[in-house]
C-alpha positions, -999 to 999 in steps of 0.1 A, spaced: -250 -209 767 -275 -226 790 -291 -257 777 -329 -259 773 -346 -279 801 -356 -308 778 -319 -312 768 -305 -306 802 -328 -332 818 -329 -357 789 -329 -392 805 -296 -410 804 -309 -443 818 -341 -463 814 -351 -456 850 -353 -419 842 -377 -424 813 -413 -416 822 -446 -428 809 -432 -457 788 -430 -485 813 -441 -511 788 -413 -502 763 -387 -499 790 -395 -533 804 -393 -550 769 -360 -534 761 -345 -542 794 -356 -579 790 -338 -580 757 -306 -566 772 -308 -589 802 -313 -620 780 -288 -609 754 -314 -613 728 -308 -582 707 -328 -578 674 -314 -563 643 -342 -538 636 -365 -518 658 -393 -494 650 -401 -467 676 -433 -449 667 -455 -424 686 -463 -387 691 -435 -362 692 -416 -357 725 -426 -390 740 -391 -405 742 -384 -423 710 -350 -409 702 -341 -408 739 -348 -445 744 -330 -453 711 -298 -436 724 -301 -453 758 -306 -487 742 -277 -481 718 -253 -474 747 -267 -501 769 -262 -530 745 -225 -518 741 -218 -510 778 -193 -532 796 -210 -529 830 -247 -521 825 -265 -511 857 -301 -524 858 -298 -528 820 -289 -491 815 -255 -478 804 -232 -472 833 -217 -440 817 -183 -447 832 -167 -477 814 -143 -471 785 -170 -480 759 -196 -456 774 -169 -429 775 -159 -435 739 -196 -435 727 -201 -400 743 -172 -385 722 -182 -363 693 -161 -384 669 -179 -416 679 -187 -438 648 -204 -467 665 -237 -449 672 -247 -429 641 -278 -407 639 -295 -398 607 -322 -372 604 -343 -385 575 -362 -352 572 -331 -336 557 -312 -367 545 -339 -386 528 -323 -396 495 -310 -429 483 -274 -417 484 -275 -414 522 -288 -449 526 -263 -463 502 -236 -447 523 -250 -465 553 -250 -498 534 -213 -493 526 -203 -484 562 -224 -510 579 -200 -537 566 -173 -525 589 -174 -537 626 -177 -513 655 -146 -498 669 -154 -497 706 -185 -518 715 -202 -550 703 -227 -533 680 -228 -505 655 -262 -488 659 -279 -467 633 -307 -444 646 -328 -430 617 -351 -403 630 -383 -393 611 -378 -424 589 -411 -418 571 -395 -390 552 -373 -413 532 -380 -415 494 -392 -447 478 -357 -453 464 -342 -448 498 -367 -472 514 -358 -498 488 -321 -494 495 -327 -497 533 -348 -528 528 -319 -547 513 -298 -538 544 -326 -548 568 -330 -582 550 -293 -592 554 -277 -571 581 -243 -579 595 -244 -595 630 -229 -564 646 -255 -540 631 -286 -527 648 -311 -503 632 -335 -482 652 -361 -464 631 -381 -436 647 -412 -420 633 -443 -400 642 -462 -412 611 -458 -449 610 -486 -453 584 -463 -438 558 -438 -467 561 -439 -495 535 -452 -528 547 -419 -544 537 -401 -522 562 -427 -527 589 -425 -565 586 -388 -566 593 -388 -545 625 -397 -551 661 -423 -524 667 -427 -503 699 -456 -478 702 -449 -449 725 -478 -435 744 -487 -400 754 -474 -393 788 -501 -389 815 -507 -355 831 -497 -368 865 -463 -380 852 -457 -347 835 -466 -328 867 -443 -349 888 -415 -344 862 -419 -306 861 -420 -304 899 -389 -325 902 -370 -302 878 -383 -270 894 -372 -283 928 -337 -292 914 -332 -258 898 -346 -239 927 -378 -226 913 -408 -220 936 -442 -228 920 -479 -231 926 -493 -266 921 -520 -251 898 -494 -235 877 -475 -267 872 -507 -285 863 -514 -258 836 -479 -264 822 -484 -301 821 -518 -298 804 -503 -275 777 -478 -302 769 -506 -325 757 -487 -357 766 -454 -347 752 -425 -344 776 -404 -322 753 -433 -298 747 -440 -297 784 -404 -288 793 -403 -263 765 -433 -245 780 -417 -248 814 -385 -232 800 -406 -202 787 -424 -199 820 -392 -198 840 -377 -172 816 -408 -151 821 -415 -156 859 -380 -161 872 -378 -181 904 -415 -178 913 -440 -195 889 -476 -186 895 -507 -198 878 -517 -163 866 -483 -158 849 -485 -192 833 -519 -184 818 -505 -150 806 -475 -165 789 -493 -194 773 -519 -170 758 -545 -195 768 -578 -190 786 -586 -202 820 -616 -224 825 -637 -196 840 -636 -177 806 -646 -209 788 -674 -216 813 -686 -180 809 -689 -182 771 -704 -217 773 -731 -203 797 -738 -174 773 -742 -198 744 -765 -222 763 -786 -193 776 -789 -178 741 -775 -146 755 -761 -130 723 -750 -99 741 -732 -119 767 -714 -138 740 -701 -106 724 -691 -91 757 -672 -123 768 -654 -125 735 -645 -88 737 -630 -94 772 -610 -123 759 -596 -104 730 -588 -73 751 -568 -96 774 -546 -106 745 -555 -143 746 -547 -166 717 -579 -172 698 -567 -205 682 -560 -219 717 -594 -205 728 -612 -224 700 -594 -256 709 -604 -251 745 -640 -246 736 -640 -278 716 -625 -296 745 -650 -280 769 -680 -292 749 -664 -327 747 -661 -327 785 -698 -319 788 -705 -348 764 -685 -371 787 -705 -359 817 -738 -366 800 -728 -401 788 -703 -416 812 -709 -428 848 -673 -422 858 -670 -388 841 -652 -372 870 -625 -398 869 -622 -396 831 -619 -358 830 -596 -355 860 -606 -319 867 -610 -300 900 -642 -307 919 -654 -271 918 -650 -270 880 -666 -303 876 -697 -291 895 -700 -261 872 -696 -284 841 -724 -306 856 -748 -277 857 -741 -267 821 -744 -303 809 -779 -305 823 -790 -276 800 -781 -290 766 -788 -320 744 -762 -344 731 -769 -334 695 -762 -298 703 -729 -306 720 -717 -326 690 -727 -297 668 -708 -272 690 -677 -294 690 -678 -297 652 -682 -259 647 -653 -249 670 -631 -277 658 -636 -267 621 -624 -231 628 -592 -241 646 -573 -243 613 -592 -214 597 -582 -190 625 -545 -193 614 -553 -176 581 -584 -155 589 -581 -118 583 -602 -112 614 -600 -142 639 -622 -123 663 -650 -121 638 -648 -158 631 -649 -167 668 -679 -143 672 -697 -158 642 -694 -194 653 -703 -185 689 -734 -166 678 -744 -195 655 -742 -219 684 -762 -195 707 -789 -190 681 -793 -227 675 -820 -247 692 -796 -260 718 -818 -261 749 -825 -296 763 -858 -309 753 -882 -318 782 
């Protein structure tokens, strides 16, 4: 069975981690100075490298011959830690093991020293899912851990963690990965696996990942499965079920021109093409936000980072509408994003909101 791209190309060293330079630098400094803490908190959006960095760090602090503060992967300790029966690096998924019994078991086992390396590392993923009793049991261990124990807590919802836990951890906030970094990563992987691609297609894949490396590579996996060895922009748009900017611009123009017939015709074309209406509503929200940026920011083209021909079309549309109307449009399309999942007729809901926007007094006042 072939591994998914995000698993096949999971970084094994800190140098392979993208978009988290601030965290990589801090962790490397700790390894270089041999100043290892007893509790770390990795927080951030899904797919940004929390668990990956935790695994690399866990191996690096145990490695006999680290290379640039990353595990060498060749020494006897690294080899032992890669084995399936390894007990020095233990991972716990708190989403399915969130009770006090699991934490009590950790408290019992943490007393025993590591077998192969210097540290016994516990990686607790989705730690915010632990129960109150489990948190209380974990707190005791974090207060008085053995010298050989290191805890790495990973979460996407840090606000759910008790303050008592937060105060005992060294916190690292993982950022969303930039579109440029994601594009470069996808291109690098496509080159390695022998896939030809259009630059525009790779950009669409990167945008769909929304700052998550894992999500981006999952999309890339689907695209390769669909397109084979030749990835084109049209095929990417087709498989994502998303709408290209031209469709969004067309509907926006209909709305701003109060062209009710044009609104209905454009939505009909979008529905006939089989596009995902939830994705469409989200793109419309983003589109009106982009127009708002153009109207209010001097460096709008740099902020939006969109092709010049598209930017010029956006600029024309932005000159036709007031700020208040744009905010209203954003709110309306944003509100229906969740409603569309359960609507009996998503098309009718999209049509209704679009017609409401077109019927509003949205023209720019002179």
